[in-house]
MILOTI-66002 format. One record per residue (C-alpha): residue number from 1; z, y, x. Coordinates in steps of 0.25 Angstrom, whole numbers, plus 2048, in hexadecimal, padded with zeros to 3 digits. Layout:
BEGIN
[NUM,[Z,Y,X]]
...
END
This chain:
BEGIN
[1,[800,7FF,800]]
[2,[7FD,80E,805]]
[3,[807,81A,805]]
[4,[802,827,802]]
[5,[805,835,7FF]]
[6,[7FB,83E,7F5]]
[7,[7FA,84B,7F8]]
[8,[7FB,856,7ED]]
[9,[7F6,864,7F1]]
[10,[7FF,86F,7EC]]
[11,[7F9,877,7E0]]
[12,[7FD,880,7D5]]
[13,[7F9,876,7CA]]
[14,[807,872,7C7]]
[15,[803,869,7BB]]
[16,[7F9,862,7C4]]
[17,[803,85F,7D0]]
[18,[80E,85B,7C6]]
[19,[804,851,7C0]]
[20,[7FF,84D,7CE]]
[21,[80E,84A,7D1]]
[22,[811,842,7C5]]
[23,[805,838,7C8]]
[24,[80A,837,7D6]]
[25,[818,835,7D3]]
[26,[816,82A,7C8]]
[27,[80F,822,7D2]]
[28,[818,823,7DE]]
[29,[80F,82C,7E7]]
[30,[813,834,7F1]]
[31,[80E,841,7F2]]
[32,[80D,84F,7F9]]
[33,[80A,85E,7F6]]
[34,[802,864,800]]
[35,[7FE,873,802]]
[36,[7F0,872,809]]
[37,[7E5,867,809]]
[38,[7E6,866,818]]
[39,[7F6,85F,816]]
[40,[7EF,853,80E]]
[41,[7EB,84C,81B]]
[42,[7F5,841,818]]
[43,[7F3,83F,80B]]
[44,[7E8,833,806]]
[45,[7E9,838,7F9]]
[46,[7E8,846,7F3]]
[47,[7EA,849,7E5]]
[48,[7E6,857,7DE]]
[49,[7EC,859,7D2]]
[50,[7E3,867,7D1]]
[51,[7D9,86F,7D9]]
[52,[7E0,87B,7D5]]
[53,[7E5,884,7E0]]
[54,[7DD,87A,7EA]]
[55,[7D2,87C,7F3]]
[56,[7C9,872,7EE]]
[57,[7BF,874,7FA]]
[58,[7C9,871,804]]
[59,[7CE,866,7FC]]
[60,[7C2,85E,7FA]]
[61,[7BE,861,809]]
[62,[7CB,859,80D]]
[63,[7CB,84D,803]]
[64,[7BD,84B,807]]
[65,[7C1,84B,815]]
[66,[7CE,843,813]]
[67,[7CB,839,80B]]
[68,[7D3,836,7FD]]
[69,[7D7,83E,7F3]]
[70,[7DD,83D,7E4]]
[71,[7D9,84A,7DC]]
[72,[7D9,84F,7CE]]
[73,[7CA,855,7CC]]
[74,[7BC,852,7D1]]
[75,[7BC,84B,7DE]]
[76,[7AE,843,7DD]]
[77,[7AB,84A,7EC]]
[78,[7B8,846,7F3]]
[79,[7B8,837,7F9]]
[80,[7C2,82E,7F5]]
[81,[7C7,836,7E9]]
[82,[7CB,835,7DB]]
[83,[7C8,83E,7D0]]
[84,[7D2,841,7C5]]
[85,[7D1,84B,7BA]]
[86,[7D6,858,7BF]]
[87,[7DF,85A,7B2]]
[88,[7E6,84D,7B1]]
[89,[7F3,851,7BA]]
[90,[7F3,85D,7B0]]
[91,[7F4,854,7A5]]
[92,[7FF,84B,7AB]]
[93,[808,857,7AD]]
[94,[805,85C,79F]]
[95,[809,84E,798]]
[96,[814,84C,7A1]]
[97,[81A,859,79C]]
[98,[815,859,78E]]
[99,[80C,865,78F]]
[100,[806,863,783]]
[101,[7FF,86D,77A]]
[102,[80B,875,774]]
[103,[80E,874,765]]
[104,[812,880,75B]]
[105,[822,87E,759]]
[106,[826,879,74D]]
[107,[82D,881,742]]
[108,[83A,884,741]]
[109,[83A,87C,734]]
[110,[834,870,73B]]
[111,[83F,872,747]]
[112,[84A,873,73C]]
[113,[846,867,735]]
[114,[843,85E,741]]
[115,[851,863,746]]
[116,[858,85F,739]]
[117,[851,852,739]]
[118,[855,84E,746]]
[119,[865,850,743]]
[120,[863,848,736]]
[121,[868,839,737]]
[122,[85D,82E,739]]
[123,[860,827,72C]]
[124,[85D,834,724]]
[125,[852,83A,72C]]
[126,[84A,82C,72E]]
[127,[842,82F,720]]
[128,[83D,83D,725]]
[129,[838,83A,733]]
[130,[82A,837,72F]]
[131,[82A,846,72A]]
[132,[82F,84A,737]]
[133,[825,843,73E]]
[134,[81A,849,736]]
[135,[820,857,73B]]
[136,[81F,852,749]]
[137,[811,84D,747]]
[138,[80D,85B,741]]
[139,[814,862,74D]]
[140,[80E,859,757]]
[141,[800,85A,750]]
[142,[7FE,868,755]]
[143,[7FE,864,763]]
[144,[7F0,85F,769]]
[145,[7F4,855,773]]
[146,[7FA,848,76D]]
[147,[801,83D,774]]
[148,[7FE,82E,76F]]
[149,[80B,827,769]]
[150,[810,81E,76D]]
[151,[80A,81E,77B]]
[152,[802,828,783]]
[153,[800,824,790]]
[154,[7F7,82F,795]]
[155,[800,833,7A1]]
[156,[801,825,7A6]]
[157,[7F2,822,7A4]]
[158,[7EE,82E,7AC]]
[159,[7F8,82B,7B7]]
[160,[7F0,81E,7B8]]
[161,[7E4,825,7BB]]
[162,[7E9,82D,7C6]]
[163,[7F1,820,7CC]]
[164,[7E2,819,7CB]]
[165,[7DC,824,7D3]]
[166,[7E6,824,7DE]]
[167,[7E5,815,7DF]]
[168,[7D7,817,7E1]]
[169,[7DA,821,7ED]]
[170,[7E6,818,7F3]]
[171,[7E4,80A,7ED]]
[172,[7F0,804,7F6]]
[173,[7FA,80F,7F4]]
[174,[808,80E,7F3]]
[175,[811,813,7E8]]
[176,[81F,813,7E2]]
[177,[820,809,7D6]]
[178,[823,810,7C7]]
[179,[82F,806,7C6]]
[180,[839,800,7CF]]
[181,[833,7F3,7D2]]
[182,[832,7E8,7CB]]
[183,[831,7F2,7BE]]
[184,[823,7F6,7B9]]
[185,[829,7FF,7AE]]
[186,[836,804,7A9]]
[187,[83D,805,79B]]
[188,[848,80F,797]]
[189,[850,80E,78B]]
[190,[856,81C,786]]
[191,[860,81D,77A]]
[192,[861,82C,775]]
[193,[86E,82E,76D]]
[194,[86B,839,762]]
[195,[875,832,758]]
[196,[884,82F,759]]
[197,[885,823,763]]
[198,[88C,817,75C]]
[199,[88D,808,75E]]
[200,[87D,807,760]]
[201,[87F,80D,76E]]
[202,[888,801,772]]
[203,[87F,7F7,76A]]
[204,[872,7FC,772]]
[205,[879,7FD,77F]]
[206,[87E,7EE,77C]]
[207,[870,7E9,779]]
[208,[86C,7F1,787]]
[209,[876,7EA,78F]]
[210,[872,7DD,789]]
[211,[864,7DF,78F]]
[212,[868,7E5,79C]]
[213,[863,7F3,799]]
[214,[868,800,79B]]
[215,[865,80D,793]]
[216,[864,81C,792]]
[217,[86D,822,788]]
[218,[86B,832,785]]
[219,[875,839,77F]]
[220,[876,847,777]]
[221,[880,850,77E]]
[222,[884,857,771]]
[223,[87F,850,765]]
[224,[884,854,757]]
[225,[883,845,754]]
[226,[88D,840,75E]]
[227,[896,844,769]]
[228,[894,83E,777]]
[229,[89F,832,77A]]
[230,[8A1,832,789]]
[231,[8A6,824,788]]
[232,[899,820,783]]
[233,[890,826,78E]]
[234,[899,821,798]]
[235,[899,813,793]]
[236,[88A,812,791]]
[237,[888,819,7A0]]
[238,[892,80E,7A5]]
[239,[88A,803,7A1]]
[240,[87E,808,7A7]]
[241,[877,810,79D]]
[242,[872,81D,79F]]
[243,[877,82A,798]]
[244,[86D,835,795]]
[245,[86C,843,790]]
[246,[866,844,781]]
[247,[867,854,780]]
[248,[871,85D,77C]]
[249,[86E,85D,76E]]
[250,[865,853,766]]
[251,[85E,85E,75F]]
[252,[84F,863,75F]]
[253,[852,870,765]]
[254,[850,86C,774]]
[255,[842,871,774]]
[256,[844,87E,76C]]
[257,[850,884,773]]
[258,[84F,88C,780]]
[259,[84E,886,78E]]
[260,[85C,88C,791]]
[261,[862,885,785]]
[262,[85B,878,789]]
[263,[861,87A,797]]
[264,[86E,87B,792]]
[265,[86C,86F,788]]
[266,[869,865,792]]
[267,[872,869,79D]]
[268,[87E,869,792]]
[269,[879,85B,78D]]
[270,[879,856,79B]]
[271,[888,85B,79E]]
[272,[88E,855,790]]
[273,[888,847,793]]
[274,[88C,848,7A1]]
[275,[89A,84B,79E]]
[276,[89A,841,793]]
[277,[894,835,79C]]
[278,[89C,83B,7A8]]
[279,[88F,83A,7B2]]
[280,[882,840,7B3]]
[281,[876,83F,7AA]]
[282,[868,83D,7AF]]
[283,[85F,83B,7A3]]
[284,[85A,844,797]]
[285,[853,843,78A]]
[286,[852,84F,781]]
[287,[856,84D,773]]
[288,[84A,84A,769]]
[289,[842,84A,776]]
[290,[841,858,774]]
[291,[838,85D,780]]
[292,[837,86A,787]]
[293,[82E,86F,793]]
[294,[83B,873,79A]]
[295,[843,866,798]]
[296,[840,85F,7A6]]
[297,[844,86C,7AE]]
[298,[851,86E,7A5]]
[299,[855,85F,7A7]]
[300,[852,85F,7B7]]
[301,[85B,86D,7B6]]
[302,[866,866,7AF]]
[303,[867,85A,7B9]]
[304,[860,84F,7B2]]
[305,[857,845,7BA]]
[306,[84E,840,7AD]]
[307,[849,843,7A0]]
[308,[845,83A,794]]
[309,[840,843,788]]
[310,[831,842,78B]]
[311,[82A,837,783]]
[312,[81C,832,788]]
[313,[818,834,779]]
[314,[81F,83C,76F]]
[315,[81C,83B,761]]
[316,[82B,83E,75D]]
[317,[830,84C,760]]
[318,[82C,858,759]]
[319,[82B,861,765]]
[320,[821,859,76E]]
[321,[81A,850,763]]
[322,[80F,849,769]]
[323,[812,84C,777]]
[324,[818,843,782]]
[325,[816,841,791]]
[326,[80B,834,790]]
[327,[812,82C,79A]]
[328,[81C,81F,79C]]
[329,[821,823,7A9]]
[330,[82C,82D,7AD]]
[331,[828,83A,7B7]]
[332,[82F,843,7BF]]
[333,[82F,851,7B7]]
[334,[837,85A,7C0]]
[335,[83D,855,7CE]]
[336,[847,84C,7CC]]
[337,[845,84B,7BB]]
[338,[83D,83F,7B6]]
[339,[837,83D,7A8]]
[340,[839,831,7A1]]
[341,[830,831,795]]
[342,[833,82A,789]]
[343,[829,81F,788]]
[344,[82D,818,77B]]
[345,[82C,81C,76C]]
[346,[83B,820,768]]
[347,[841,817,75D]]
[348,[843,823,755]]
[349,[832,822,755]]
[350,[831,814,752]]
[351,[83C,811,748]]
[352,[83C,81F,741]]
[353,[82D,825,743]]
[354,[825,817,743]]
[355,[82F,810,73A]]
[356,[82E,804,742]]
[357,[837,7F7,741]]
[358,[83F,7F3,74C]]
[359,[836,7E8,750]]
[360,[829,7F1,74F]]
[361,[82F,7FC,757]]
[362,[832,7F3,763]]
[363,[824,7ED,762]]
[364,[820,7FC,763]]
[365,[828,7FE,76F]]
[366,[825,7F2,777]]
[367,[816,7F4,775]]
[368,[817,803,77C]]
[369,[822,7FE,786]]
[370,[818,7F3,78B]]
[371,[80D,7FD,78C]]
[372,[818,805,795]]
[373,[81C,7FA,79C]]
[374,[80D,7F5,7A0]]
[375,[80B,805,7A6]]
[376,[817,803,7AE]]
[377,[81E,80F,7A6]]
[378,[82C,813,7A1]]
[379,[830,80F,793]]
[380,[83C,819,78E]]
[381,[840,817,780]]
[382,[84A,81F,778]]
[383,[853,819,76D]]
[384,[85D,81F,764]]
[385,[86A,816,764]]
[386,[86A,81A,754]]
[387,[85D,814,752]]
[388,[863,806,758]]
[389,[86E,804,74E]]
[390,[86A,7FA,745]]
[391,[86A,7EB,74B]]
[392,[85B,7EA,749]]
[393,[859,7F5,752]]
[394,[863,7F0,75D]]
[395,[85B,7E3,75C]]
[396,[84E,7E9,75E]]
[397,[855,7F1,76A]]
[398,[859,7E5,771]]
[399,[84B,7DF,76F]]
[400,[846,7EC,774]]
[401,[84D,7EA,781]]
[402,[849,7DC,783]]
[403,[83C,7DF,783]]
[404,[83E,7E7,78F]]
[405,[848,7DD,796]]
[406,[83D,7D4,796]]
[407,[834,7DC,79F]]
[408,[839,7D9,7AC]]
[409,[830,7E5,7B2]]
[410,[836,7F0,7AA]]
[411,[841,7F8,7AF]]
[412,[84C,7FB,7A5]]
[413,[854,806,7A8]]
[414,[85B,814,7A5]]
[415,[853,81F,7A4]]
[416,[85B,825,7B0]]
[417,[857,81A,7B8]]
[418,[848,81B,7B6]]
[419,[849,829,7B9]]
[420,[851,827,7C7]]
[421,[847,81D,7CA]]
[422,[83C,828,7C7]]
[423,[842,832,7D0]]
[424,[845,828,7DB]]
[425,[836,823,7D9]]
[426,[831,831,7DA]]
[427,[838,833,7E9]]
[428,[831,826,7EF]]
[429,[827,829,7F9]]
[430,[81D,81F,7FE]]
[431,[81C,81D,80D]]
END
C-alpha cells in the first residue's frame, strides 16, 4: 500500500475547501494546505476544489510536468488527471450544512398551534397528528429542494464518485478504516426522555443489558413534565449507559429565540445535567431536532464534543421539513465537534405518522438498516421511552436489538464512543 499526502491550494473559496476536507477526512487521507504551486513538489496528488484566485496557467504547467493531479473542473489537457464537476465540493458543503433554499416563516397562529400540540399528552394528540403533518407538508412544499424519505444518500453517492477518482490516481493507496476493525458499520441506540421517566426506563435497560448493549439517554434539564433525578442519572451512568443533554426546555422556541438566549439555554442545560450527574456531559441533541445555523458554534463554545440533531432525511420537523444532510456517516463540523446524523426514522414517525404495527415498523427499520450497513454507515435511532411502555413494543424492542447482536461486523456502542473514535480517526496520519 502507498502512503501519500494530498496537496490543497489555499483559496478564498471556503465552501470548496471545506467540502474537499470533508472528502479527504472521510477516507482517512492526509492533506496539507499550500500557498504556492512550487510547494506541491512532494505531493503525488493535488486536489483543487476551485480555480478561484489560482493562477491556472501556472497550475496547468506545473501539473503537466509533475504527473498526477485530482481536479475539479476541466482537466483533459493535464496528464494522469481526473475531471470532476467544479461545483461538487460546494454541493457537499451545502448539504452537510443544510443550506437549502429558505422558506417563509410559519405564521404566529401555526407556531402557537404547534406549540400547543407539542405540550399535549400523546394519547390526546394522536388523532390530530395527520392534521399537523399536513401543516408541515404545506410549509415544506414552499421549498424547491426536497430530500427523499426514508433514505437519501446523495452525499454518500458523491463521495463514492470522488473515491473512485482518487483510486484511479493512486490505486494502491493506504487509508484509515471508517470503523475500528473488524467492524464495517456501527449502531447507536439513543433515548430522548421527553415525558416523566418511570418504570419503562428500567424495563428498557433490562432488555439492553440482556443483549449486552449500552445506549445513550438524553435528558431535558428543566422539563415541565419531570424533575431530574440525580440518583437515576448516576445509576444509569454507573451501569455504563451514556447521559446526554436534550436541551433546557422541550419547546418549539429554540430556533426562534435570539442567538444570545440560545447560548444561555445550551450552557445552562449542560451545567444542570452535569451537576445532577456528577460528571461531564459531552453530547447534545436539540429538542424536537430544532436546528439553527449557529448550533454547532454554540455547542463547541459550550464544551460539547458531539451533536446528534441533524437527520439524514427530515420529513418530521416543521422548521426544516424536507431538508436533511443526506449522509449515513459522521462528520467533523468544527474542530473537536462531531455530528452524528440521525439515520433511522424515529418511533414517532412509524407508530403515529405512518401508523405501522410493531411488526411492520421492525421490518421497515431492518430494510433501511441493511442498506446502511451495506454502505458501511452509521445507524442512529431515536426512541422515546414512553412509546415503549407497552409489552408488545418492549418485545419488539428486544427483537430490534437481537437483529444487531446477530451482526458481528456491526459496532454497537454509545454515541460518545462513536464521536471519540471519529475524533481519534481524524488525527491519524499515514506514514
